[in-house]
C-alpha positions, 0 to 999 in steps of 0.5 A: 430804492430811488425816490418814486412818484408815489413817495413824492405824492405822499410827501405832498399829502403829509405836508398839507394833510389836516389829520397830520397836523391834528395827530397828537404824535405828529403835532409837536413835530410840525414847526421845525425847519425842513431838513433841520440838523438840530439834535435832541429830536428837534428835527421834526418836520424835516424828519417827517418830510424825509420819511415820506419823500426819501425813506432811510436807505441802505447802500446796495451792499448792505442788503446783499450782505444781509441776504448772504447771511440769511442763506449762509448761516445754517445754525441760526435758530428759528424765531417763534411766530409772535413777538412777546410784547403786550400793551402793558409792556409798551405802556411800561416802556414809555412810562418807566423807560425799561421793561422786563420780558421774561423768556423772550429768547428760547434755549436754542437762541441762548445756546447760539448766543453763548457760542457767539460770546465764546467767539467774541472773547477768542477774537476780540476787537481793537477796543475790547476791554479786559478789566482787572485789578489796577486797570486804568484808562491809560493801560486798558488797551496795552499789549498783554491786556488780554492775559491779565487776571480778568474781572470783567470783559466788554467789547463793541461790535459793529455789523460790518466787522461782525460779518467777517470777525463774528458772524454769529453776532451779525445773525443775532442782530439781523435775524433774532427777535431783538430788533422787532421787540425794541421796535414794538416797544418804541412805537417804530415801524423799523429798527436800525442796528447801531452796535452790540455790547457784550459784557462778562463779569466773573464770579466774585468780581467787584467791578461795578458799572456806575450810574450813567445814560447811554445816549450822551456817549453815542453819536446818534440822537432821537427819541426812538433809541433803545437797547435789548439787553439779553441774559445768557446766564441766570443772575440774582437780584443782587447782581441786577442792572438797576434803573431809575424809573422814568429817568429817560425823561430827565434830559441828558447828563455829562458822560464819564469814563467807567474805569476811573470816572474821569469826565469826557472832554469837551462836554461841559454843555451837559450838566453833571448827573446828580448824586443818585445814591443820595436821591434814592436815600431821600426817596426822590427817585425810585430804583427798578431791578430784576432777577433774570433767567437766561433768555430774559430781556431787559429792553430800555430807552437809551436815555434812562439812568442805570448802572450795576454792581459786581457779581456777588456769586462765587467764582465760577458763576460768571455772568454773560449778557449782551446789549444790542443797540437800535434806532427807530424811525426818528434816529439820526446821526448826531456829530456831537461836539467833544469826546464820544465813545460810539461809534469807534474812530474807524466806523465814524470815518467810514459810514459817510453820514452827515449831522442830522441824516437818518441813521440807516446806512451800510454801517448801521443797517436796517434789520427790521422788518425782515428784508426791509430795504 
C-alpha cells in the first residue's frame, strides 16, 4: 500500500487531536522528536506519526509468499473461531509478564507441530545447536556436532528460510493462533513474526537454561515484543520454565552465552543481572512456574527474567517445545552496539531495515490479522 490521502489526513488529525493528547496510553508518547531512532520505547511521537502516515509495510513478495503458503499447505489444521484470551489473562500478562493459556492449541495442531519439529531436526539450520557433554562455545558448531550424544537441541528459524527448508514452521508462524494470542495480550492491533526457537531436552538431561531476558539478545526494541511458548509434550512442574513475576519492569541486563556463561562483548552499558537465586532465598522476588500439557501455551514479555532446569524425567521422556517471537505495533529494528544473537548475520544483512524503523518487512512479515498487508 502506498501512503494515501486518507492516511495523510489521519496523520494530521493524530498530531493535533486533544483526545490523543489526553489518552493515558498515548500521553507518555507525545514528546519525542518525530522520526526519533532512539531505542527502549523512546520513539513515541515519531512511531505514532509513522503509524498513521505510513503503516509498517511488507515488500510485495512477502504477501505473495504468504498467499502461496495459505493455498498450498493442505495439511494445516483449522483454527477455532475465538481466541482463548480473557480480560484476566490480559491483566496477568501486563502485571506479571507471563500468562499460562491451558489447551490453547488443539491436538491436531500439536500433531502438526510435532511433525514440524521432526523436520527441523532432520534439516537443521546453520546455527542449530546440538548440545551434549563437554560442548563449549568453540565446539558448538564443529563438524560432526549433530552426531554427538545429545542432551539438548535448539535452532533459530526465520520466515523466509522456513518457506524453503521447513514449510510447516512457516505455517505455524503465519496461520496458527499464536500471533493473534500474543497480539491480544500485548494490546497490539498487529503481530509481526520475528523468528521461531524450537528446543528439545532429552529425558534425564541436566542441561539448564540460565536466568536471562530475551530482549537484550535481539536487535529489536519496543514494549510490545513477546513470545508464545508452546508445549509439544507434557512437562511436570519440576521441569517448568521459571519466571520472575513482574521482572519485565526491571529494565534490561547484560546478556551471556548459555553454554559457558561468558558475557557478550561490547555490552558493558547494561548492568549485570542480580543473583536471582539469592533474591529468591531472601524473598525479594517471586517465581512463577507451571505444569503444562501438550498444547498449553506460556505467553510472556521479552523483558521478563526466566530460565529452566533440565529434564528430570527418565530417558525416553523427551520435552519438545517451540517459542515463537513476535513484535506488536511499536516494535522497531534496533541496531544495538556490541554482540547480539538474533537475527543471524545472514538475516541481518538481508532485511534492509535501518535503526528505528518498524520491524515489519519481507524478512519479518506481519502475520496478524490474517491477510494483513
